C-alpha positions in Angstrom: 80.2 42.0 -31.9 81.6 45.4 -30.8 83.9 45.4 -27.8 82.7 46.7 -24.5 85.0 49.7 -24.9 83.4 50.5 -28.3 79.9 50.3 -26.8 80.9 52.4 -23.9 82.3 55.1 -26.2 79.1 55.1 -28.2 77.0 55.6 -25.1 79.4 58.3 -24.0 78.9 60.1 -27.3 75.1 59.9 -27.0 75.2 61.3 -23.5 77.3 64.3 -24.6 74.5 65.0 -27.1 71.9 65.6 -24.4 70.9 69.1 -23.7 72.9 70.6 -20.8 70.3 73.4 -20.3 67.2 71.9 -18.8 63.9 73.7 -19.2 62.9 72.9 -15.6 65.9 74.7 -14.0 67.3 78.1 -14.5 71.1 78.3 -13.9 71.7 80.7 -11.1 74.6 82.8 -12.4 75.4 82.1 -16.0 78.0 84.6 -17.3 78.9 85.7 -20.8 82.4 85.2 -22.2 84.2 87.6 -24.5 85.7 84.6 -26.4 84.2 82.7 -29.3 83.9 79.1 -28.2 83.0 76.3 -30.8 79.9 74.2 -30.0 81.9 71.0 -29.9 85.5 70.3 -29.1 87.7 67.4 -27.9 86.4 65.8 -24.7 89.0 66.2 -21.9 87.2 63.8 -19.5 86.1 60.7 -21.3 84.4 59.1 -18.3 80.8 58.5 -17.5 79.9 59.4 -13.9 79.5 55.7 -12.9 83.1 55.0 -14.1 84.3 58.2 -12.3 82.6 57.4 -9.0 84.0 53.8 -9.0 87.5 55.0 -9.7 87.4 57.7 -7.0 85.9 55.3 -4.5 88.8 52.9 -5.0 91.3 55.6 -4.6 89.8 56.8 -1.4 89.7 53.3 0.0 93.4 52.9 -0.8 94.3 56.3 0.6 92.5 56.0 4.0 93.6 52.3 4.3 97.2 53.4 3.7 96.9 56.0 6.4 95.7 53.5 8.9 98.5 51.2 8.0 101.1 54.0 8.4 99.7 54.8 11.9 100.0 51.1 13.0 103.2 50.2 11.2 105.4 53.3 11.2 104.4 54.9 14.4 103.2 58.2 13.1 103.1 61.0 14.2 105.8 60.7 16.9 108.7 60.4 14.5 107.7 63.4 12.2 109.9 66.5 12.3 108.3 69.1 14.5 109.2 72.0 12.3 107.7 70.4 9.3 104.4 69.5 11.0 104.1 73.1 12.3 104.4 74.2 8.6 101.3 72.3 7.8 99.3 74.5 10.1 99.4 77.4 7.6 99.9 75.4 4.4 96.7 73.2 4.7 94.3 76.2 5.3 95.8 77.9 2.2 95.4 74.8 0.1 91.8 74.2 1.2 90.9 77.8 0.2 92.6 77.3 -3.2 90.6 74.1 -3.7 87.4 76.0 -2.9 88.5 78.6 -5.5 89.1 76.0 -8.1 85.7 74.4 -7.3 83.9 77.7 -7.6 85.7 78.5 -10.8 84.9 75.1 -12.5 81.3 75.5 -11.4 81.1 78.9 -13.1 82.7 77.5 -16.3 80.2 74.5 -16.3 77.2 76.8 -15.9 78.3 79.5 -18.4 80.2 77.9 -21.4 78.1 76.4 -24.1 80.2 73.3 -25.0 79.2 69.8 -23.8 82.7 68.4 -24.0 84.2 71.2 -21.9 81.2 71.0 -19.5 81.9 67.3 -18.9 85.4 68.1 -17.8 84.3 71.0 -15.6 81.6 68.9 -13.9 84.3 66.2 -13.0 86.6 68.9 -11.7 83.9 70.3 -9.4 83.6 66.8 -7.9 87.4 66.5 -7.7 87.8 69.7 -5.8 85.1 68.7 -3.3 87.1 65.5 -2.8 90.4 67.4 -2.4 88.9 69.7 0.1 87.6 66.8 2.1 91.0 65.0 1.9 92.9 68.1 3.2 90.3 68.7 5.9 90.8 65.1 7.0 94.5 65.7 7.1 94.0 68.8 9.3 91.7 66.7 11.6 94.3 63.9 11.7 97.0 66.3 13.0 94.6 68.0 15.3 93.9 64.6 16.9 97.5 63.4 17.0 99.9 66.3 17.1 101.5 67.5 20.3 100.2 71.1 19.7 96.9 70.8 18.0 95.3 74.2 18.5 95.9 75.8 15.1 95.0 72.5 13.3 91.7 72.4 15.2 90.9 76.0 14.4 92.2 76.0 10.8 89.1 77.2 9.0 88.3 79.9 11.6 91.9 81.3 11.5 92.0 81.1 7.7 89.2 83.7 7.5 90.7 86.1 10.0 92.5 89.3 9.0 95.9 87.6 9.1 98.7 88.6 6.7 99.8 85.0 6.0 96.4 84.4 4.3 96.1 87.7 2.6 97.6 86.7 -0.8 95.4 83.6 -1.0 92.2 85.6 -0.3 93.2 88.4 -2.7 93.6 86.0 -5.6 90.7 83.6 -5.2 88.1 86.1 -4.2 88.9 88.3 -7.2 89.1 85.4 -9.7 85.6 84.1 -8.9 84.1 87.2 -10.5 86.0 86.9 -13.8 84.9 85.9 -17.3 84.3 82.1 -17.2 87.0 81.4 -19.8 89.4 83.7 -18.0 88.8 81.5 -14.9 89.5 78.3 -17.0 92.7 79.8 -18.4 93.9 81.1 -15.0 93.2 78.1 -12.8 93.4 75.1 -15.1 95.7 76.1 -17.9 98.1 78.2 -15.8 97.9 77.4 -12.1 97.1 73.7 -12.1 99.3 72.9 -15.1 102.3 74.9 -13.9 102.0 74.7 -10.1 100.3 71.5 -8.9 103.4 69.4 -9.5 105.7 71.7 -7.5 103.1 71.7 -4.8 101.8 68.2 -4.4 104.7 66.2 -5.7 107.5 68.3 -4.3 105.8 68.6 -0.9 105.4 64.8 -0.9 109.2 64.5 -1.3 109.8 67.0 1.5 107.3 65.4 3.9 108.8 62.0 3.4 112.3 63.4 4.1 110.9 64.7 7.5 109.3 61.3 8.5 105.8 62.5 7.7 104.3 59.4 5.9 100.6 60.6 6.1 100.8 63.8 4.0 102.4 62.0 1.0 99.6 59.5 1.0 97.0 62.2 0.7 98.9 64.5 -1.7 99.7 61.8 -4.2 96.1 60.8 -4.3 95.1 64.4 -5.0 97.7 64.8 -7.7 96.3 61.8 -9.5 93.2 63.9 -10.2 95.2 67.0 -11.2 96.1 65.4 -14.6 92.4 65.7 -15.6 92.4 69.4 -14.5 95.5 70.0 -16.7 93.5 68.3 -19.5 90.7 70.7 -18.9 93.1 73.6 -19.2 94.5 72.3 -22.4 91.1 71.6 -23.9 90.0 75.2 -23.0 93.1 76.6 -24.7 92.5 74.5 -27.7 88.9 75.7 -27.9 89.9 79.3 -27.7 92.8 78.9 -30.2 90.4 77.3 -32.7 89.0 80.7 -33.3 91.7 83.1 -34.7 89.8 86.2 -33.4 90.5 85.0 -29.8 94.3 85.2 -29.9 94.7 88.9 -29.3 92.7 88.6 -26.1 94.2 85.3 -25.1 97.9 86.3 -24.9 97.4 89.1 -22.3 95.3 86.7 -20.2 98.0 84.1 -20.3 100.7 86.7 -19.4 98.7 88.2 -16.5 97.3 85.0 -14.9 100.7 83.2 -14.9 102.2 86.2 -13.2 99.4 86.4 -10.6 99.7 82.8 -9.6 103.5 83.1 -9.5 103.6 86.0 -7.1 100.9 84.3 -5.0 102.7 81.0 -4.6 106.4 81.9 -4.8 106.4 83.5 -1.4 104.4 80.8 0.3 106.3 77.9 -1.0 109.7 79.6 -0.9 109.3 79.8 2.9 107.9 76.3 3.1 110.7 74.5 1.2 113.7 76.6 2.1 113.0 77.7 5.8 110.5 75.5 7.7 111.7 71.8 7.7 114.7 70.4 9.4 115.6 68.1 6.6 115.5 69.9 3.3 115.4 68.3 -0.1 115.9 70.6 -3.1 115.6 74.3 -2.9 112.5 76.0 -4.1 114.5 77.6 -7.0 115.5 74.1 -8.2 111.9 72.8 -7.9 110.6 75.9 -9.7 113.1 75.5 -12.6 112.2 71.8 -13.1 108.4 72.0 -13.0 107.6 75.5 -14.0 110.5 76.8 -16.2 111.4 73.6 -18.0 108.2 71.6 -18.1 105.5 74.4 -18.3 107.1 77.4 -19.8 109.5 75.4 -22.1 107.7 72.2 -23.0 104.0 72.8 -22.5 103.7 76.4 -23.7 106.4 75.7 -26.4 104.1 73.3 -28.1 101.4 75.9 -28.4 103.7 78.4 -30.2 102.8 77.0 -33.7 99.2 78.0 -33.0 100.3 81.6 -32.3 100.3 81.5 -28.4 103.6 82.5 -26.9 104.9 81.5 -23.5 104.0 84.1 -20.8 105.8 87.4 -21.3 106.1 87.5 -17.5 108.1 84.2 -17.3 111.5 85.8 -16.8 110.2 88.1 -14.1 108.4 85.1 -12.4 111.7 83.1 -12.5 113.6 86.0 -10.8 110.7 86.3 -8.4 111.0 82.6 -7.4 114.5 83.3 -6.2 113.7 86.3 -4.1 110.1 86.1 -2.8 110.7 83.2 -0.4 113.5 85.0 1.4 111.6 88.3 1.6 108.5 86.5 2.9 110.6 84.6 5.5 111.9 87.9 6.9 108.3 89.2 7.1 106.7 86.0 8.4 109.4 85.2 11.0 109.9 88.9 11.9 106.2 89.4 12.4 105.8 86.1 14.3 103.1 87.4 16.8 100.7 87.4 13.8 101.5 83.8 13.0 99.4 80.7 13.8 102.3 78.2 14.0 105.6 77.8 15.8 109.0 77.8 14.1 112.6 77.5 15.2 115.4 80.0 14.5 117.9 79.1 11.8 121.3 77.7 12.8 124.7 77.2 11.2 123.5 74.1 9.2 120.7 76.1 7.8 123.0 79.0 6.9 125.3 76.7 5.0 122.5 75.1 3.0 120.9 78.4 2.1 124.3 79.9 1.1 125.0 76.9 -1.1 121.6 77.1 -2.8 121.5 80.9 -3.1 125.0 82.3 -3.2 125.2 85.6 -1.5 122.3 84.8 0.8 124.2 85.3 4.1 125.5 88.8 3.2 121.9 90.0 2.8 120.0 88.0 5.4 122.7 86.7 7.8 122.4 89.5 10.3 118.7 89.1 10.6 118.9 85.4 11.4 122.0 85.8 13.7 119.9 88.1 15.9 116.7 86.1 15.6 117.6 83.3 18.0 118.3 85.7 20.9 115.2 87.8 20.2 113.0 84.6 20.2 113.4 84.3 24.0 110.8 86.5 25.9 113.4 87.2 28.5 115.5 89.1 25.9 113.3 92.1 26.1 113.0 92.2 22.3 110.4 94.4 20.8 107.8 92.8 18.6 108.6 93.6 14.9 112.0 94.9 16.1 113.9 92.7 13.7 111.9 93.8 10.7 113.6 96.5 8.5 112.9 99.8 10.1 111.4 98.1 13.1 107.9 98.2 11.7 105.6 96.3 9.4 106.2 96.8 5.7 103.7 98.1 3.1 101.5 95.3 1.7 100.9 95.2 -2.1 97.3 96.1 -3.0 97.3 93.5 -5.8 99.0 90.4 -4.5 98.9 91.2 -0.7 102.6 90.3 -0.4 105.1 92.4 1.6 106.8 95.1 -0.5 110.2 93.7 0.0 111.6 93.1 -3.5 114.3 92.7 -4.5 115.1 92.2 -0.8 113.7 93.6 2.5 116.7 96.0 2.9 116.8 97.5 -0.5 113.3 96.9 -1.7 111.0 99.9 -1.8 107.2 100.0 -2.3 105.6 102.1 -5.0 102.6 104.2 -3.9 99.7 105.5 -5.9 96.6 107.6 -5.0 93.1 106.8 -6.3 90.0 108.6 -5.2 91.8 110.1 -2.2 93.1 106.7 -1.0 96.8 105.7 -1.1 97.8 102.2 -2.2 101.1 100.4 -2.1 102.6 97.9 -4.7 105.5 95.5 -4.5 106.4 95.7 -8.3 105.7 97.6 -11.5 103.7 94.6 -12.7 101.2 94.7 -9.8 101.0 98.5 -10.1 100.2 98.2 -13.8 97.5 95.5 -13.1 95.9 97.9 -10.5 96.0 100.8 -13.0 94.2 98.7 -15.6 91.5 97.1 -13.4 91.4 98.7 -9.9 88.0 97.3 -9.3 89.5 93.7 -9.4 91.6 94.3 -6.3 89.3 95.7 -3.5 90.7 93.8 -0.6 92.8 95.9 1.7 95.8 94.8 3.8 94.9 93.8 7.4 96.4 96.9 9.0 94.4 99.2 6.8 91.4 98.1 8.8 93.4 98.0 12.1 95.4 101.2 11.6 96.3 102.6 15.0 95.5 99.5 17.0 98.0 98.2 19.5 99.5 94.8 18.6 98.1 93.3 21.8 94.6 94.5 20.9 94.9 93.0 17.5 96.1 89.6 18.8 93.1 89.3 21.1 90.7 90.5 18.4 91.9 87.9 15.9 91.9 85.0 18.3 95.7 84.4 18.3 95.7 83.2 21.9 95.6 79.6 23.0 92.8 78.0 25.1 94.4 79.4 28.3 93.6 82.9 27.1 97.2 84.0 27.7 99.8 82.2 25.6 100.2 83.2 22.0 99.3 80.7 19.2 102.4 81.6 17.2 105.8 81.2 18.8 109.3 82.0 17.4 110.7 78.7 18.6 109.7 75.1 19.3 110.5 75.0 23.0 107.8 74.4 25.5 109.2 76.1 28.6 109.6 79.8 27.5 106.4 80.5 25.5 105.4 84.1 24.8 102.3 85.4 26.4 100.1 88.4 25.9 101.7 90.0 28.9 105.1 89.8 27.2 103.6 91.6 24.2 102.0 94.3 26.4 105.4 95.0 28.1 106.8 96.1 24.7 103.6 96.9 22.9 103.7 98.5 19.4 101.1 100.2 17.3 100.0 98.9 13.9 100.5 101.6 11.3 99.3 101.7 7.7 102.5 102.6 5.7 100.3 103.8 2.8 98.6 106.3 5.1 101.9 107.4 6.5 103.3 107.9 3.0 100.2 109.9 1.9 100.5 112.2 4.9 104.1 112.9 4.0 103.1 113.8 0.5 100.3 116.1 1.9 102.5 118.0 4.3 101.6 115.8 7.3 97.8 116.2 6.9 95.5 113.2 7.2 94.2 111.8 3.9 
C-alpha cells in the first residue's frame, strides 16, 4: 500500500493538471509577458490549500497566544524603549504598504503567467501577504491601544497615504511596479526584494526589538518570516523558468541589475535610519547587517549559484553596497532636520551615540558631528530655532524623481543633485543610476515630490493640510525629542514660518535667467 505522503503527492499532481482558466470567469487584468515561460516547471509550493490553511491557522494560534503571554508575563509595553517604539510608527505603515504591493504583484503573476506550478506558488503568496498585512495591522492596533502616545499608531493608514516625504520612496516603488510585465514583478519582488531583503528586515528587526525590551514585535515578525521562505522559493522558481529558455537571458540580466538597485535605494535609507539612529540599545550596524544578509548570502551565495546558467550577480551590487553605508546617514539628517513633517518623536543623539556611530562608521563625526551637536539645543521650542534651519543650506533638499530620496549623496554637505528637463518640466536625481532609469523609462516614474504639489505653501499651512496635528488641534504629531513638557505647537512654527520651495523649479529658473518654467 502506498504511503499517505505518496497518495497526497499523487493528488497534488492531479490538481495541478486542472485548467487554471475557467470558462465561466474572465480574468480582469491578464497581462502579456515578454519572456518565454515553459508550460510546466518545478512546483515551489507543494501544498494543497487544506494543508496550507491548517499550517497557517496553527501559526496564528501560536503567535497571538504568545503575545497574550508576553503581556501577562513580561509586562509589555511599559518596559519597551521609548525611542524604539516611536520608530515603529513610521516603519509599520511602510511595511504594510510593501505587503500590499507584494500581494498585488503576486495576484498579477497568478492571473497572467500560464504555468500551473508557478500559479500555485503565487496563489499561496497572495494569501500570505493578506496574512502579513493583518499581522502588522494587529501590531499597529496593539501599540495604539497600549502605548503612551498612540496617535500616529491609531492613524497609521491615513498618514501613510498623505503627501509626506517619509512615505515617498515606498509609494514611488510599489505604485510603479504594479504596472510592470508580470514576470518583471516576480523577478523584482520575489527573486530580488524578498530573497535579498526580508532577512535583514524581519530577522534583524527582531534582534533589535528584543534588545530594546519589545517582546511583541519579534513574535509577529518571526511568524511572518516563516512564510518568506516560500516567497523566496517563488522567486527562484521564476528565475529557473526564465533561464530554461536561452532567449530570455539578454532581457533577464538588465531586469536583475535594475530591480536589485531599485529596492536597495528604497530600503537602505529607511533601515539605515532605523538600525543606526532610532533605538537606544543598538545591536549591529546597518552596514554589518547588509553585508551578512545581502552581500554575502544574496549577492555571493544565492546569485553565485546561478552563474553557471549565465545569470551574473547584479551589476549594481557594488554601488548598492556603498549606498548602504551612506544612505542612512543622509536620510537621518533629512528626516531629523525636517522633523515638523514627521509622524513620530525621536531624541537627539548624545555622546554614547556618537561613540557607537564613529566606531561603526569611521569618520562619521567629522561629517555629521556638527549637525548633531546643534540638534539638541534646536529641539527646544524656546531656542528660537527655525524649522529646517539645521538642514544644509537651511532648506529642504531636492527629492529624486525616481526613488523619492533626498539628493544628499555621498553626504548632505557635498552631495549635489542632478537636474534634467523633460517637456518643459525640471526633475532632480540623487545619482546617475536614477537619472539613467528615468531617461530610459520616464513614464514609469510619474509621482512627484510632495513639495512639487505644495510649492510656495508655508510650512504651517502644509502641517495643517496634512493632518500633522494631534487631537488638541495645536500640538505637532512629530517632535524632535521624547520629553512631554516642551512640545512644539503650530504657534511655534508660525513664529518662525518658512516657505516650502521646489528646488527643481528654483534650478530651472536659474537656467532660464530667472523666468518661471
